[in-house]
KOLVOKOL-85788 format. One record per residue (C-alpha): residue number from 1; residue in one letter; x, y, z. Coordinates in pm, whole numbers. Each point is the difference from the previous one (the first is absolute). Last residue first. Example, Ala and Ser with C-alpha at 12.3 -4.5 7.8 and 13.67 -1.06 7.14 Angstrom:
! KOLVOKOL-85788
SITE_num_residuo_c1_c2_c3
SITE_2_s_1367_-106_714 $
SITE_1_a_-137_-344_66 $
This chain:
! KOLVOKOL-85788
SITE_num_residuo_c1_c2_c3
SITE_190_n_1449_-178_1863 $
SITE_189_r_217_230_212 $
SITE_188_i_-182_302_-142 $
SITE_187_s_-329_-133_141 $
SITE_186_f_97_112_351 $
SITE_185_e_50_361_-109 $
SITE_184_c_-356_11_-123 $
SITE_183_g_-94_28_-365 $
SITE_182_c_-46_-319_-195 $
SITE_181_y_346_-13_-153 $
SITE_180_k_173_82_-330 $
SITE_179_q_-210_302_-91 $
SITE_178_r_-109_75_-351 $
SITE_177_y_-6_366_-107 $
SITE_176_f_-266_12_-266 $
SITE_175_n_104_21_-365 $
SITE_174_e_-364_50_-101 $
SITE_173_e_13_-276_-263 $
SITE_172_k_207_-223_228 $
SITE_171_a_-233_46_299 $
SITE_170_i_-299_-49_-233 $
SITE_169_q_138_-338_-111 $
SITE_168_s_74_-105_357 $
SITE_167_a_-356_89_108 $
SITE_166_r_-133_-190_-302 $
SITE_165_q_191_-310_117 $
SITE_164_s_-144_37_349 $
SITE_163_g_-352_40_-136 $
SITE_162_n_31_-306_-224 $
SITE_161_k_-376_-66_-7 $
SITE_160_k_-21_-18_377 $
SITE_159_r_276_146_218 $
SITE_158_w_-227_292_97 $
SITE_157_n_-211_-233_214 $
SITE_156_f_-281_234_106 $
SITE_155_d_-27_40_376 $
SITE_154_w_-186_330_-1 $
SITE_153_f_-16_104_364 $
SITE_152_q_-331_145_108 $
SITE_151_l_-103_303_197 $
SITE_150_a_-365_57_102 $
SITE_149_p_87_24_370 $
SITE_148_f_371_33_79 $
SITE_147_q_227_-235_198 $
SITE_146_e_-122_-295_-210 $
SITE_145_a_202_133_-294 $
SITE_144_s_327_-75_181 $
SITE_143_l_-109_-360_64 $
SITE_142_k_-82_-41_-370 $
SITE_141_g_335_143_-106 $
SITE_140_t_187_-223_245 $
SITE_139_k_-173_-311_-133 $
SITE_138_n_73_107_-357 $
SITE_137_v_371_56_65 $
SITE_136_k_26_-329_189 $
SITE_135_d_-170_-192_-280 $
SITE_134_l_221_167_-262 $
SITE_133_d_324_-108_173 $
SITE_132_k_258_236_-149 $
SITE_131_w_302_-92_-211 $
SITE_130_r_-223_-77_-300 $
SITE_129_s_-74_370_-3 $
SITE_128_i_-352_103_-96 $
SITE_127_g_-125_-13_360 $
SITE_126_l_164_322_120 $
SITE_125_t_-171_216_-264 $
SITE_124_t_-278_85_240 $
SITE_123_a_-376_49_-5 $
SITE_122_f_-248_242_149 $
SITE_121_c_-376_51_-7 $
SITE_120_h_-239_251_155 $
SITE_119_i_184_320_-84 $
SITE_118_n_-126_284_221 $
SITE_117_n_348_151_36 $
SITE_116_e_31_-69_375 $
SITE_115_s_-123_-356_-52 $
SITE_114_a_247_-67_-279 $
SITE_113_c_285_147_206 $
SITE_112_l_-92_-213_302 $
SITE_111_a_-12_-313_-218 $
SITE_110_t_340_91_-147 $
SITE_109_k_146_47_349 $
SITE_108_s_-129_-343_100 $
SITE_107_l_144_-136_-325 $
SITE_106_r_349_132_70 $
SITE_105_i_34_-107_363 $
SITE_104_d_-173_-336_-52 $
SITE_103_f_212_-87_-304 $
SITE_102_c_312_82_205 $
SITE_101_k_-123_-221_285 $
SITE_100_d_-44_-293_-238 $
SITE_99_c_341_73_-153 $
SITE_98_r_161_-12_344 $
SITE_97_k_-186_-324_78 $
SITE_96_g_151_-188_-293 $
SITE_95_r_-12_44_-378 $
SITE_94_e_371_97_11 $
SITE_93_p_165_-160_302 $
SITE_92_e_-40_145_351 $
SITE_91_n_317_143_148 $
SITE_90_e_-135_355_46 $
SITE_89_l_-324_-117_159 $
SITE_88_g_75_121_354 $
SITE_87_k_-88_359_-85 $
SITE_86_i_-241_4_-295 $
SITE_85_k_-217_278_143 $
SITE_84_a_292_215_116 $
SITE_83_n_168_-26_-340 $
SITE_82_w_-320_110_-176 $
SITE_81_t_-46_292_239 $
SITE_80_k_355_118_-60 $
SITE_79_s_-32_-54_-377 $
SITE_78_d_-281_252_-34 $
SITE_77_y_33_128_-355 $
SITE_76_e_-317_202_-29 $
SITE_75_a_-282_-79_-236 $
SITE_74_d_-5_108_-366 $
SITE_73_i_-355_-12_-130 $
SITE_72_y_-47_-39_-371 $
SITE_71_p_-236_121_-270 $
SITE_70_i_46_-177_-333 $
SITE_69_e_91_201_-308 $
SITE_68_k_173_-299_-165 $
SITE_67_k_328_190_-35 $
SITE_66_l_-46_162_341 $
SITE_65_a_-66_-337_165 $
SITE_64_y_304_-148_-178 $
SITE_63_r_234_272_126 $
SITE_62_i_-153_-21_349 $
SITE_61_v_62_-375_17 $
SITE_60_e_357_45_-126 $
SITE_59_n_59_277_256 $
SITE_58_k_-119_-222_284 $
SITE_57_r_238_-282_-93 $
SITE_56_k_300_230_-28 $
SITE_55_e_-95_186_320 $
SITE_54_y_-26_-323_201 $
SITE_53_e_340_-112_-128 $
SITE_52_d_142_337_110 $
SITE_51_r_-156_-53_344 $
SITE_50_p_171_-335_58 $
SITE_49_y_-205_-213_37 $
SITE_48_i_-363_-44_-96 $
SITE_47_n_-220_-109_290 $
SITE_46_p_-179_335_25 $
SITE_45_n_-185_-86_-323 $
SITE_44_y_-309_216_-50 $
SITE_43_f_-62_104_-360 $
SITE_42_f_-372_19_-73 $
SITE_41_l_-128_9_-357 $
SITE_40_t_-350_124_-88 $
SITE_39_l_-207_-181_-260 $
SITE_38_n_-345_58_-143 $
SITE_37_i_-89_-331_-167 $
SITE_36_g_-48_8_-376 $
SITE_35_s_117_-358_-52 $
SITE_34_e_296_106_-211 $
SITE_33_l_116_217_292 $
SITE_32_i_-13_-296_239 $
SITE_31_a_186_-230_-238 $
SITE_30_e_275_254_-74 $
SITE_29_i_47_89_367 $
SITE_28_i_36_-369_82 $
SITE_27_s_243_-52_-288 $
SITE_26_g_226_283_111 $
SITE_25_a_-16_-40_379 $
SITE_24_c_269_-258_72 $
SITE_23_p_265_187_-199 $
SITE_22_a_-116_336_145 $
SITE_21_c_51_-90_365 $
SITE_20_c_-199_-93_313 $
SITE_19_v_-325_154_-122 $
SITE_18_h_-314_3_215 $
SITE_17_l_-286_43_-243 $
SITE_16_l_-299_207_111 $
SITE_15_v_-298_-107_-210 $
SITE_14_k_-308_187_-118 $
SITE_13_n_-300_-136_-194 $
SITE_12_d_-257_174_224 $
SITE_11_k_-206_-318_28 $
SITE_10_t_304_-205_93 $
SITE_9_p_239_-258_-147 $
SITE_8_p_-56_87_-366 $
SITE_7_l_29_-330_-182 $
SITE_6_l_328_-87_-162 $
SITE_5_n_16_-211_-313 $
SITE_4_i_361_-92_-62 $
SITE_3_e_67_-34_-374 $
SITE_2_n_103_366_-4 $
SITE_1_m_341_-84_139 $
């Protein structure tokens, strides 16, 4: 993926990357590391159901972070709060209002984490999937960043230059656990 020319997003050259799962993160991590940007991973995904699925995905992210010697922050599994916040949206289709709210929950928490850790830029792996609406992800990221002075959301299009294909290739090379649904119990039916 070294044909992507990334510019450091902030003066301090640090990025907090919200990671939904290892298969989506591989090519993004690769591109950021190749660009010399100081990277910290953030795993906050209270939407993932059931708990054992959450643990599988989290453990794959941690395994890869350790292999690549990348610092990571493991946030709590707070499915009760997530369920309370999406109440009434359970029957929404994928890419609908439930997903919008889910992006908001996770990216707001990522923005808070970045601010608390003196990292002035954050990004997410959520937009690399063709199953997610990139414009909605980016809009939510920007709104989340606005909650904190001097924080910016890096809305780089990780799909460019075959980013999704490279993510799949890395997932195979690393033998990542690959989930069969987005994450929440309501996406299982799809």
